[in-house]
C-alpha positions as CSV (number, residue, x, y, z in Angstrom):
1,M,2.0,8.7,7.8
2,G,-0.5,7.7,9.9
3,R,-0.4,4.5,12.8
4,V,2.7,2.7,11.4
5,F,2.7,-0.9,13.1
6,E,5.9,-3.7,12.6
7,Y,5.5,-7.1,12.7
8,E,9.0,-8.8,12.9
9,G,9.7,-12.5,11.2
10,E,12.7,-14.7,11.0
11,G,14.6,-12.8,8.3
12,I,11.9,-9.6,7.2
13,V,9.9,-6.8,9.5
14,V,6.7,-6.2,7.3
15,T,5.5,-2.5,8.4
16,Y,1.6,-1.6,8.4
17,D,0.2,2.1,7.9
18,V,-3.5,1.7,9.2
19,K,-4.2,5.3,7.8
20,R,-3.0,4.0,4.0
21,C,-4.8,0.7,3.7
22,I,-8.1,0.9,2.2
23,H,-8.3,-3.0,1.9
24,A,-7.9,-4.1,-1.4
25,K,-6.6,-7.4,0.1
26,A,-3.9,-8.3,-2.2
27,C,-2.3,-9.4,0.8
28,V,-4.9,-11.4,1.9
29,R,-5.6,-13.1,-1.3
30,G,-1.6,-13.1,-2.0
31,L,-0.7,-15.1,1.3
32,G,-3.7,-15.6,3.9
33,A,-1.2,-17.7,6.4
34,V,0.4,-14.2,6.7
35,F,-2.1,-11.9,6.4
36,D,-5.1,-13.1,8.1
37,P,-7.5,-10.1,9.3
38,D,-9.5,-12.5,12.1
39,R,-6.1,-13.2,13.5
40,K,-4.5,-10.7,16.3
41,P,-2.0,-9.5,15.3
42,W,-3.1,-10.2,11.5
43,V,0.7,-10.1,10.2
44,D,3.0,-13.1,11.2
45,P,5.3,-13.1,8.7
46,D,7.1,-16.4,10.1
47,E,4.0,-18.3,8.4
48,A,5.7,-18.1,5.1
49,E,9.4,-17.5,3.2
50,P,10.7,-13.9,3.8
51,D,10.9,-14.4,0.4
52,E,7.3,-15.3,-0.2
53,V,6.3,-12.2,2.2
54,A,8.4,-9.5,0.7
55,E,6.5,-10.8,-3.1
56,V,3.2,-10.3,-1.6
57,V,4.1,-6.7,0.4
58,E,5.2,-5.3,-2.7
59,R,2.0,-6.4,-4.4
60,C,-0.3,-4.0,-1.8
61,P,-1.1,-1.4,-4.3
62,T,-1.7,1.5,-1.5
63,G,1.6,1.2,0.1
64,A,0.5,0.5,3.0
65,L,2.6,-2.3,3.4
66,H,6.2,-2.2,3.5
67,Y,8.9,-4.7,4.0
68,R,12.7,-4.6,5.7
69,R,14.8,-7.2,5.1
70,T,16.8,-8.4,8.0
71,D,18.6,-11.5,6.3
72,G,21.0,-9.3,4.4
73,E,19.0,-9.8,1.1
74,S,17.7,-6.9,-1.1
75,E,15.5,-4.1,-0.3
76,E,12.4,-3.2,-2.2
77,S,13.0,-0.9,-5.0
78,P,10.3,1.0,-7.4
79,P,9.3,-0.7,-10.6
80,E,11.7,0.3,-13.2
81,K,8.8,1.8,-15.4
82,A,6.2,4.2,-13.3
83,S,2.3,3.3,-13.9
84,I,-0.7,4.9,-13.3
85,R,-3.7,2.8,-13.3
86,I,-7.3,4.2,-13.4
87,E,-10.0,2.7,-11.0
88,P,-13.3,3.3,-12.5
89,S,-15.3,5.1,-9.6
90,G,-11.8,4.9,-7.5
91,P,-8.7,5.9,-7.1
92,L,-5.6,6.3,-9.0
93,W,-3.1,3.4,-8.4
94,V,0.6,4.9,-9.0
95,E,3.2,2.5,-9.3
96,G,7.0,3.6,-9.6
97,K,9.4,6.2,-8.0
98,V,6.8,8.3,-6.4
99,E,7.3,11.5,-5.4
100,L,4.5,13.9,-3.9
101,V,5.2,17.7,-3.2
102,D,2.9,20.0,-1.6
103,P,1.9,23.4,-3.3
104,D,5.3,25.1,-1.9
105,G,7.8,22.5,-3.0
106,E,7.7,21.4,0.4
107,G,6.5,18.4,2.6
108,R,8.1,15.6,0.0
109,W,6.9,12.5,0.4
110,R,8.2,9.4,-1.4
111,D,7.2,5.5,-2.0
112,T,6.9,2.9,-4.7
113,R,3.4,3.0,-4.7
114,V,0.2,4.8,-3.8
115,A,-3.6,5.0,-4.0
116,L,-4.7,8.4,-4.7
117,C,-8.0,10.3,-4.3
118,R,-10.3,11.2,-7.3
119,C,-13.5,11.9,-5.4
120,G,-12.3,15.1,-3.7
121,A,-14.0,13.4,-0.3
122,S,-10.7,11.6,1.0
123,K,-9.9,12.8,4.8
124,N,-6.4,11.6,4.2
125,K,-5.7,13.3,1.3
126,P,-4.0,13.5,-1.5
127,F,-4.1,9.2,-0.7
128,C,-7.4,7.6,-1.3
129,D,-9.3,6.6,2.2
130,N,-12.7,4.7,0.3
131,S,-14.6,7.8,0.5
132,H,-15.9,7.5,-3.0
133,K,-17.7,4.4,-1.8
134,T,-19.5,6.6,0.9
135,I,-20.7,9.3,-1.2
136,D,-21.4,7.2,-4.5
137,F,-18.6,8.5,-6.3
138,T,-18.9,7.1,-9.8
139,T,-16.9,7.8,-13.5
140,E,-17.3,6.2,-16.7
141,A,-14.9,3.9,-18.1
142,P,-11.4,5.7,-17.9
143,L,-9.9,6.8,-21.2
């Protein structure tokens, strides 16, 4: 995990892991009033209802954003079915009950969604850090 910031609102706390964010902008497109990169702080959970904030946070494909409910409502849970989406010339988007284990069987890491590096150049392996853009990594259409 990288630097993680917390943004507390009425009924919900949004966490943001800087190192995992590759600026897919699902949050900004989903709720621009809450997630505004031109504002400091850039996350203001009180600009929408907690349910709306939670719904948009769950769309973050990298897992850089998560939330914790403080109003007694249900917490985030992984989708029932796991999926892996291949981004042409980009990362693997993994969603579900994700568990990463190092070659020694140690370092277990769990999340509900991650963006995994395919190009090999990430400085945040196994996670994508958008290095594929700087090295001009390209692939044919997958599958």
